[in-house]
C-alpha positions in Angstrom: 47.8 148.2 103.9 50.0 150.3 106.1 53.3 149.8 108.0 54.0 151.2 111.4 57.6 152.8 111.4 58.0 153.1 115.3 61.8 152.6 115.8 61.0 151.2 119.3 59.2 148.3 118.0 59.6 145.8 115.4 58.0 147.0 112.2 54.9 145.5 111.2 52.2 145.6 108.1 48.4 145.9 108.8 45.8 145.5 106.3 42.4 147.2 106.9 39.3 145.7 104.9 36.3 147.3 103.9 33.1 145.1 103.8 29.5 144.9 102.9 28.6 143.2 106.3 29.4 146.4 108.3 32.2 145.3 110.1 35.7 146.3 108.7 38.8 144.3 110.0 42.1 144.9 110.9 44.6 141.9 110.1 48.4 141.4 110.2 49.5 142.0 106.9 52.3 139.1 106.9 50.3 136.4 108.2 46.6 137.5 107.6 45.7 136.8 111.5 42.8 138.6 112.4 43.6 141.6 115.0 40.1 143.0 115.5 36.8 144.1 114.2 35.5 147.9 114.4 31.8 147.5 115.1 29.5 150.4 114.8 28.4 151.2 111.2 24.9 150.4 110.0 25.5 150.1 106.4 27.9 148.8 104.1 31.5 150.0 104.6 33.0 151.2 100.9 36.4 152.4 102.0 38.9 152.3 105.1 42.1 153.6 105.7 45.0 153.6 108.4 46.7 156.6 109.1 50.3 156.7 108.3 51.5 155.6 111.8 48.6 153.0 112.1 47.4 154.5 115.0 44.0 155.7 113.5 41.5 154.0 111.4 38.9 155.9 109.2 35.9 154.2 107.6 33.3 155.1 105.0 30.0 154.0 104.9 26.7 153.4 103.1 25.0 154.5 106.6 26.0 158.0 105.6 28.8 158.4 107.9 32.4 158.6 108.2 33.8 156.9 111.5 37.3 157.7 113.1 38.5 154.7 115.4 41.8 154.2 117.6 43.2 151.7 115.7 44.6 149.9 118.9 41.4 149.6 121.0 38.9 149.4 118.2 37.0 152.4 119.9 35.0 154.8 117.8 36.6 158.5 118.4 34.5 160.5 116.1 31.6 160.0 113.7 31.1 162.6 110.8 27.7 162.8 109.4 27.4 163.1 105.7 23.8 163.6 103.5 24.4 160.4 101.4 26.6 157.2 101.0 30.3 158.1 101.5 32.3 155.9 99.3 36.0 157.1 100.2 38.3 158.0 102.9 41.9 159.1 103.2 44.2 160.6 105.7 46.7 163.3 105.2 50.5 162.3 105.2 50.7 164.0 108.8 47.5 162.4 110.0 46.0 165.9 110.8 43.2 165.8 108.4 40.9 163.2 106.9 39.4 163.7 103.4 36.1 162.1 102.5 33.8 162.1 99.3 31.0 160.2 98.0 27.4 160.3 96.2 26.8 164.0 97.5 29.7 165.1 95.0 31.4 167.1 97.8 34.9 166.7 99.1 35.1 167.1 102.8 38.3 168.0 104.7 38.0 167.2 108.4 40.7 168.9 110.9 41.5 166.0 113.5 42.7 168.7 115.8 39.3 170.4 115.8 37.0 167.4 115.0 33.8 169.2 116.0 34.4 172.2 113.6 32.8 172.2 110.5 34.8 170.6 107.4 36.2 172.5 104.4 33.9 171.3 101.6 34.6 171.6 97.9 31.9 170.9 95.0 33.3 168.6 92.3 31.2 170.8 89.8 29.1 173.9 89.8 27.0 172.5 86.8 26.1 169.0 88.1 26.4 166.7 91.0 29.9 164.2 90.4 29.9 161.7 92.9 33.5 161.1 94.3 34.8 157.4 94.0 38.2 157.8 95.2 40.2 160.5 97.2 44.0 160.6 98.0 46.1 162.9 99.5 49.4 163.9 97.5 50.9 165.9 100.1 49.5 167.6 103.4 47.8 170.2 101.2 46.7 168.5 97.8 44.1 166.2 97.5 43.1 164.0 94.2 39.5 163.3 93.8 38.3 161.1 91.2 34.6 161.7 89.9 32.4 159.3 88.6 32.2 161.6 85.5 35.9 160.1 84.5 37.8 163.3 85.9 40.5 163.4 88.5 40.2 166.9 90.2 43.5 168.4 92.2 42.3 170.5 95.2 44.9 172.6 97.1 42.9 172.6 100.3 44.8 175.3 102.0 43.5 177.9 99.4 39.8 178.3 100.5 
């Protein structure tokens, strides 16, 4: 759920939903009315998030990819390949970075000002592969990553 905070417009609440049918949807959070569908994944969509301004959407999929969408037009802007199922995606508070994680056990941080640049990567464990089930930004530098081993790891992504 995301609220746009544009002072020039009436404030609205939006809901973006992940789904196993490969077609995440955007809905009006107050009425539940369908606004649009993001078409393009070839596998189940496990996670989706709107950026804080509700202008961009990120989706994480079983097709080993993350896609970034224009939340207004529904157009795919970027596709980021991974080597396994991607289970989680989250936007930094300033919408400049996108965090992803999944079965690879690698937290990836994509710089949205340079989307073709290789992401920063953080292994959850140097002893064994630990799948990431959820990631969330605390601030513009710190990401929490929940591992399927029951641990939550804090990553300062500015210290590489």
